[in-house]
VOKOL-174406 format. One record per residue (C-alpha): x, y, z; residue in one letter. Coordinates in Angstrom, 1 decimal, m for minus. Layout:
# residues N
<pt c1="X" c2="Y" c3="Z" code="A"/>
...
# end
This chain:
# residues 226
<pt c1="m12.3" c2="m9.7" c3="15.1" code="M"/>
<pt c1="m10.9" c2="m6.2" c3="14.5" code="T"/>
<pt c1="m8.2" c2="m5.4" c3="11.9" code="S"/>
<pt c1="m5.7" c2="m2.7" c3="12.2" code="I"/>
<pt c1="m7.7" c2="m0.7" c3="9.5" code="F"/>
<pt c1="m11.0" c2="m1.1" c3="11.4" code="Q"/>
<pt c1="m9.3" c2="0.1" c3="14.6" code="T"/>
<pt c1="m7.8" c2="3.1" c3="12.9" code="A"/>
<pt c1="m11.1" c2="4.1" c3="11.3" code="M"/>
<pt c1="m13.4" c2="3.4" c3="14.2" code="G"/>
<pt c1="m17.1" c2="3.7" c3="13.5" code="A"/>
<pt c1="m16.4" c2="5.2" c3="10.1" code="E"/>
<pt c1="m15.3" c2="1.7" c3="8.9" code="F"/>
<pt c1="m18.9" c2="0.6" c3="8.8" code="Q"/>
<pt c1="m19.6" c2="3.3" c3="6.1" code="R"/>
<pt c1="m17.4" c2="1.4" c3="3.6" code="L"/>
<pt c1="m19.0" c2="m0.9" c3="1.0" code="H"/>
<pt c1="m19.3" c2="m4.4" c3="2.4" code="P"/>
<pt c1="m16.8" c2="m5.8" c3="m0.1" code="A"/>
<pt c1="m14.3" c2="m3.1" c3="1.1" code="L"/>
<pt c1="m15.1" c2="m3.9" c3="4.7" code="R"/>
<pt c1="m14.1" c2="m7.5" c3="4.1" code="R"/>
<pt c1="m11.0" c2="m6.7" c3="2.2" code="R"/>
<pt c1="m9.8" c2="m4.3" c3="4.9" code="F"/>
<pt c1="m10.7" c2="m6.8" c3="7.7" code="S"/>
<pt c1="m7.7" c2="m8.8" c3="6.7" code="V"/>
<pt c1="m5.8" c2="m9.5" c3="9.9" code="G"/>
<pt c1="m4.6" c2="m12.0" c3="12.5" code="L"/>
<pt c1="m7.9" c2="m12.0" c3="14.4" code="A"/>
<pt c1="m9.9" c2="m12.9" c3="11.3" code="G"/>
<pt c1="m7.2" c2="m15.3" c3="10.0" code="G"/>
<pt c1="m7.7" c2="m14.3" c3="6.3" code="E"/>
<pt c1="m5.3" c2="m13.1" c3="3.7" code="A"/>
<pt c1="m6.4" c2="m11.4" c3="0.5" code="C"/>
<pt c1="m4.9" c2="m11.7" c3="m3.0" code="T"/>
<pt c1="m6.0" c2="m9.4" c3="m5.7" code="G"/>
<pt c1="m5.4" c2="m10.2" c3="m9.4" code="R"/>
<pt c1="m6.2" c2="m7.9" c3="m12.3" code="G"/>
<pt c1="m4.9" c2="m5.3" c3="m14.7" code="V"/>
<pt c1="m3.6" c2="m1.8" c3="m14.3" code="M"/>
<pt c1="m5.1" c2="0.1" c3="m17.2" code="D"/>
<pt c1="m2.3" c2="2.7" c3="m16.9" code="R"/>
<pt c1="0.9" c2="3.3" c3="m15.0" code="I"/>
<pt c1="2.1" c2="6.8" c3="m15.6" code="W"/>
<pt c1="5.0" c2="9.1" c3="m14.8" code="H"/>
<pt c1="5.3" c2="12.8" c3="m14.4" code="G"/>
<pt c1="8.1" c2="15.0" c3="m15.9" code="P"/>
<pt c1="11.3" c2="13.4" c3="m17.2" code="A"/>
<pt c1="13.3" c2="14.6" c3="m14.2" code="F"/>
<pt c1="11.5" c2="12.2" c3="m11.9" code="V"/>
<pt c1="12.8" c2="9.1" c3="m13.8" code="K"/>
<pt c1="16.1" c2="8.9" c3="m11.9" code="P"/>
<pt c1="14.3" c2="9.0" c3="m8.5" code="F"/>
<pt c1="11.9" c2="6.3" c3="m9.7" code="L"/>
<pt c1="14.8" c2="4.1" c3="m10.8" code="A"/>
<pt c1="16.5" c2="4.6" c3="m7.5" code="L"/>
<pt c1="13.4" c2="3.7" c3="m5.6" code="G"/>
<pt c1="12.9" c2="0.6" c3="m7.7" code="A"/>
<pt c1="16.1" c2="m0.8" c3="m6.3" code="T"/>
<pt c1="14.3" c2="m1.2" c3="m3.0" code="R"/>
<pt c1="10.9" c2="m2.0" c3="m4.4" code="N"/>
<pt c1="9.5" c2="1.5" c3="m4.0" code="I"/>
<pt c1="7.4" c2="2.9" c3="m6.8" code="L"/>
<pt c1="7.7" c2="1.6" c3="m10.4" code="V"/>
<pt c1="10.3" c2="2.9" c3="m12.8" code="P"/>
<pt c1="8.5" c2="2.2" c3="m16.1" code="R"/>
<pt c1="5.1" c2="3.4" c3="m17.4" code="P"/>
<pt c1="2.8" c2="1.0" c3="m19.1" code="G"/>
<pt c1="m0.7" c2="0.1" c3="m20.2" code="R"/>
<pt c1="m2.8" c2="m3.0" c3="m19.6" code="N"/>
<pt c1="m0.3" c2="m4.3" c3="m17.1" code="V"/>
<pt c1="m1.1" c2="m7.6" c3="m15.3" code="P"/>
<pt c1="m1.2" c2="m6.9" c3="m11.5" code="F"/>
<pt c1="m1.2" c2="m8.8" c3="m8.2" code="V"/>
<pt c1="m1.6" c2="m7.4" c3="m4.7" code="I"/>
<pt c1="m0.9" c2="m9.5" c3="m1.7" code="E"/>
<pt c1="m2.4" c2="m8.5" c3="1.7" code="N"/>
<pt c1="m1.1" c2="m11.0" c3="4.3" code="V"/>
<pt c1="m1.2" c2="m10.5" c3="8.0" code="P"/>
<pt c1="1.7" c2="m11.6" c3="10.3" code="Y"/>
<pt c1="3.6" c2="m10.6" c3="13.4" code="R"/>
<pt c1="6.9" c2="m8.8" c3="12.7" code="D"/>
<pt c1="10.1" c2="m9.3" c3="14.6" code="T"/>
<pt c1="8.9" c2="m6.7" c3="17.1" code="F"/>
<pt c1="5.6" c2="m8.5" c3="17.8" code="G"/>
<pt c1="3.4" c2="m6.0" c3="16.0" code="R"/>
<pt c1="0.6" c2="m7.1" c3="13.8" code="E"/>
<pt c1="1.5" c2="m6.3" c3="10.2" code="T"/>
<pt c1="m0.3" c2="m6.5" c3="6.9" code="V"/>
<pt c1="1.7" c2="m6.7" c3="3.7" code="S"/>
<pt c1="0.7" c2="m4.5" c3="0.7" code="F"/>
<pt c1="3.0" c2="m6.1" c3="m1.9" code="V"/>
<pt c1="2.1" c2="m5.1" c3="m5.4" code="R"/>
<pt c1="3.6" c2="m6.8" c3="m8.4" code="T"/>
<pt c1="3.4" c2="m5.2" c3="m11.9" code="F"/>
<pt c1="4.1" c2="m7.7" c3="m14.7" code="H"/>
<pt c1="5.7" c2="m5.3" c3="m17.2" code="L"/>
<pt c1="7.1" c2="m6.6" c3="m20.4" code="P"/>
<pt c1="10.5" c2="m8.2" c3="m19.8" code="G"/>
<pt c1="10.5" c2="m7.9" c3="m16.0" code="R"/>
<pt c1="8.1" c2="m7.8" c3="m13.1" code="A"/>
<pt c1="8.4" c2="m4.8" c3="m10.8" code="R"/>
<pt c1="7.3" c2="m4.7" c3="m7.1" code="R"/>
<pt c1="6.1" c2="m1.9" c3="m4.9" code="F"/>
<pt c1="6.3" c2="m3.1" c3="m1.3" code="D"/>
<pt c1="4.7" c2="m1.7" c3="1.8" code="A"/>
<pt c1="4.1" c2="m3.2" c3="5.2" code="Q"/>
<pt c1="1.4" c2="m1.6" c3="7.5" code="M"/>
<pt c1="1.1" c2="m1.6" c3="11.3" code="V"/>
<pt c1="m1.2" c2="0.3" c3="13.6" code="L"/>
<pt c1="0.2" c2="3.6" c3="14.8" code="G"/>
<pt c1="1.0" c2="4.0" c3="18.5" code="P"/>
<pt c1="m2.2" c2="5.9" c3="19.4" code="R"/>
<pt c1="m4.4" c2="3.5" c3="17.3" code="G"/>
<pt c1="m5.9" c2="6.3" c3="15.3" code="D"/>
<pt c1="m3.8" c2="5.8" c3="12.1" code="R"/>
<pt c1="m1.9" c2="3.3" c3="10.2" code="V"/>
<pt c1="1.9" c2="3.5" c3="9.8" code="L"/>
<pt c1="3.2" c2="2.5" c3="6.3" code="D"/>
<pt c1="6.7" c2="1.2" c3="5.9" code="Y"/>
<pt c1="7.9" c2="1.3" c3="2.3" code="L"/>
<pt c1="10.4" c2="m0.9" c3="0.5" code="G"/>
<pt c1="12.5" c2="m3.9" c3="1.1" code="T"/>
<pt c1="14.4" c2="m2.3" c3="4.0" code="H"/>
<pt c1="11.7" c2="0.0" c3="5.4" code="Q"/>
<pt c1="13.8" c2="3.1" c3="5.0" code="H"/>
<pt c1="10.8" c2="5.3" c3="4.4" code="L"/>
<pt c1="7.8" c2="5.5" c3="6.7" code="A"/>
<pt c1="4.6" c2="7.6" c3="6.6" code="T"/>
<pt c1="1.3" c2="7.9" c3="8.5" code="D"/>
<pt c1="m1.8" c2="6.9" c3="6.5" code="L"/>
<pt c1="m5.2" c2="8.5" c3="7.1" code="H"/>
<pt c1="m8.2" c2="6.4" c3="6.1" code="F"/>
<pt c1="m11.6" c2="7.9" c3="5.3" code="R"/>
<pt c1="m14.9" c2="6.4" c3="4.0" code="A"/>
<pt c1="m16.4" c2="8.4" c3="1.2" code="E"/>
<pt c1="m20.2" c2="9.0" c3="0.8" code="P"/>
<pt c1="m20.4" c2="6.4" c3="m1.9" code="D"/>
<pt c1="m18.8" c2="3.7" c3="0.3" code="G"/>
<pt c1="m15.4" c2="4.0" c3="m1.4" code="S"/>
<pt c1="m12.2" c2="4.4" c3="0.6" code="L"/>
<pt c1="m9.8" c2="7.3" c3="0.5" code="L"/>
<pt c1="m6.3" c2="7.0" c3="1.9" code="I"/>
<pt c1="m3.9" c2="9.9" c3="2.2" code="R"/>
<pt c1="m0.3" c2="9.9" c3="3.3" code="S"/>
<pt c1="1.4" c2="12.3" c3="5.7" code="G"/>
<pt c1="5.0" c2="13.4" c3="5.7" code="A"/>
<pt c1="7.7" c2="10.8" c3="5.0" code="H"/>
<pt c1="10.5" c2="10.0" c3="7.4" code="R"/>
<pt c1="13.8" c2="8.4" c3="6.4" code="F"/>
<pt c1="15.4" c2="6.0" c3="8.8" code="R"/>
<pt c1="18.8" c2="4.2" c3="8.5" code="E"/>
<pt c1="20.8" c2="3.3" c3="11.6" code="G"/>
<pt c1="20.9" c2="6.4" c3="13.9" code="P"/>
<pt c1="19.4" c2="8.6" c3="11.1" code="V"/>
<pt c1="15.8" c2="9.6" c3="11.6" code="D"/>
<pt c1="14.8" c2="12.7" c3="9.5" code="V"/>
<pt c1="11.7" c2="14.1" c3="7.9" code="R"/>
<pt c1="12.0" c2="14.1" c3="4.1" code="V"/>
<pt c1="11.9" c2="17.7" c3="2.9" code="P"/>
<pt c1="8.8" c2="18.9" c3="1.0" code="E"/>
<pt c1="11.0" c2="19.9" c3="m1.9" code="L"/>
<pt c1="11.9" c2="16.2" c3="m2.7" code="I"/>
<pt c1="9.1" c2="14.5" c3="m0.8" code="G"/>
<pt c1="5.6" c2="13.6" c3="m2.0" code="A"/>
<pt c1="2.2" c2="12.7" c3="m0.8" code="T"/>
<pt c1="0.1" c2="9.8" c3="m2.0" code="A"/>
<pt c1="m3.6" c2="9.5" c3="m2.5" code="E"/>
<pt c1="m5.3" c2="6.2" c3="m3.0" code="V"/>
<pt c1="m8.9" c2="5.7" c3="m3.9" code="R"/>
<pt c1="m10.4" c2="2.2" c3="m3.8" code="E"/>
<pt c1="m14.0" c2="1.3" c3="m4.6" code="S"/>
<pt c1="m16.0" c2="m1.8" c3="m5.5" code="Y"/>
<pt c1="m17.9" c2="m2.1" c3="m8.8" code="D"/>
<pt c1="m20.9" c2="m4.4" c3="m8.1" code="E"/>
<pt c1="m21.7" c2="m4.8" c3="m11.9" code="T"/>
<pt c1="m18.3" c2="m6.4" c3="m12.6" code="T"/>
<pt c1="m17.4" c2="m7.8" c3="m9.1" code="G"/>
<pt c1="m14.1" c2="m6.0" c3="m9.3" code="R"/>
<pt c1="m12.2" c2="m3.6" c3="m7.0" code="F"/>
<pt c1="m11.1" c2="m0.4" c3="m8.7" code="R"/>
<pt c1="m8.0" c2="1.5" c3="m7.5" code="V"/>
<pt c1="m6.5" c2="4.8" c3="m8.5" code="R"/>
<pt c1="m3.1" c2="6.0" c3="m7.0" code="V"/>
<pt c1="m1.5" c2="9.4" c3="m7.4" code="R"/>
<pt c1="1.8" c2="10.5" c3="m5.9" code="V"/>
<pt c1="2.2" c2="14.3" c3="m6.0" code="V"/>
<pt c1="5.0" c2="16.7" c3="m5.0" code="N"/>
<pt c1="3.8" c2="20.0" c3="m3.6" code="R"/>
<pt c1="6.0" c2="22.1" c3="m5.9" code="W"/>
<pt c1="6.4" c2="19.9" c3="m9.0" code="F"/>
<pt c1="3.0" c2="18.4" c3="m9.3" code="G"/>
<pt c1="2.0" c2="14.8" c3="m10.2" code="P"/>
<pt c1="5.0" c2="12.4" c3="m10.2" code="L"/>
<pt c1="3.7" c2="8.8" c3="m10.5" code="F"/>
<pt c1="0.5" c2="6.8" c3="m10.4" code="G"/>
<pt c1="m1.5" c2="3.9" c3="m11.6" code="Y"/>
<pt c1="m5.2" c2="2.9" c3="m12.1" code="E"/>
<pt c1="m7.0" c2="m0.2" c3="m12.9" code="G"/>
<pt c1="m9.1" c2="m3.0" c3="m11.4" code="S"/>
<pt c1="m8.8" c2="m6.5" c3="m9.8" code="F"/>
<pt c1="m10.7" c2="m9.4" c3="m8.3" code="M"/>
<pt c1="m10.0" c2="m10.6" c3="m4.8" code="A"/>
<pt c1="m9.8" c2="m14.0" c3="m3.3" code="S"/>
<pt c1="m9.3" c2="m15.0" c3="0.4" code="Y"/>
<pt c1="m7.3" c2="m17.7" c3="2.0" code="T"/>
<pt c1="m6.7" c2="m19.0" c3="5.5" code="D"/>
<pt c1="m3.5" c2="m17.5" c3="6.6" code="V"/>
<pt c1="m3.1" c2="m20.0" c3="9.4" code="R"/>
<pt c1="m3.1" c2="m22.8" c3="6.9" code="A"/>
<pt c1="m1.0" c2="m21.1" c3="4.2" code="H"/>
<pt c1="1.3" c2="m18.9" c3="6.2" code="G"/>
<pt c1="3.4" c2="m16.1" c3="4.7" code="V"/>
<pt c1="5.2" c2="m17.0" c3="1.5" code="R"/>
<pt c1="9.0" c2="m16.6" c3="1.2" code="P"/>
<pt c1="10.0" c2="m13.2" c3="m0.1" code="G"/>
<pt c1="6.9" c2="m11.3" c3="1.0" code="L"/>
<pt c1="8.3" c2="m9.9" c3="4.2" code="R"/>
<pt c1="10.9" c2="m7.2" c3="4.1" code="P"/>
<pt c1="14.7" c2="m7.8" c3="4.3" code="V"/>
<pt c1="15.0" c2="m5.4" c3="7.2" code="R"/>
<pt c1="12.3" c2="m4.2" c3="9.7" code="E"/>
<pt c1="12.1" c2="m0.8" c3="11.4" code="E"/>
<pt c1="11.1" c2="m0.6" c3="15.0" code="A"/>
<pt c1="10.6" c2="3.2" c3="15.1" code="R"/>
<pt c1="7.0" c2="4.4" c3="14.8" code="A"/>
# end
């Protein structure tokens, strides 16, 4: 029963903390979905000039346009087959900010060579990037993104470094509290930190074959190009 994450990481997957191994074993073979519920201690933004870009991204559920503290948070990791037959795992994050909930959507599939995970962002999967997974010495997980590509109709271009960004995600498990801790930073090479959040959550697991994929979790449009 191998998930897309275990396949991409190979033997290194076994170096993860057991709680992280179970969380990232979510997949069709195992038949489990994972829901995390908790609080983001902080959602932060970089310089003021990034706000229009965050607001634009938010129209397609990419990034979060408002900062906040102690924000209730849900992450839904549900495996399914997309319209192209690929095993996909949702990473749909909902931030319950005052007045309006905001979503940050991603759908992940195994890359063509099986050595990395391909991350499609947003409701229409216009942005895609390779993700590289690494187990740290303390059993935590480090995820780094590669270059982003923009796809719409016949357009398939790499996002220039000047306006693009790389993401770094660190996830660990705190045995004393029974909670997962997550820290996300999105950084532009030239302008520095742009966006991020950090906090913790508890995870529960359900039988995806019994519960299926709830309406609204899958993207509006799916992208075939890897």
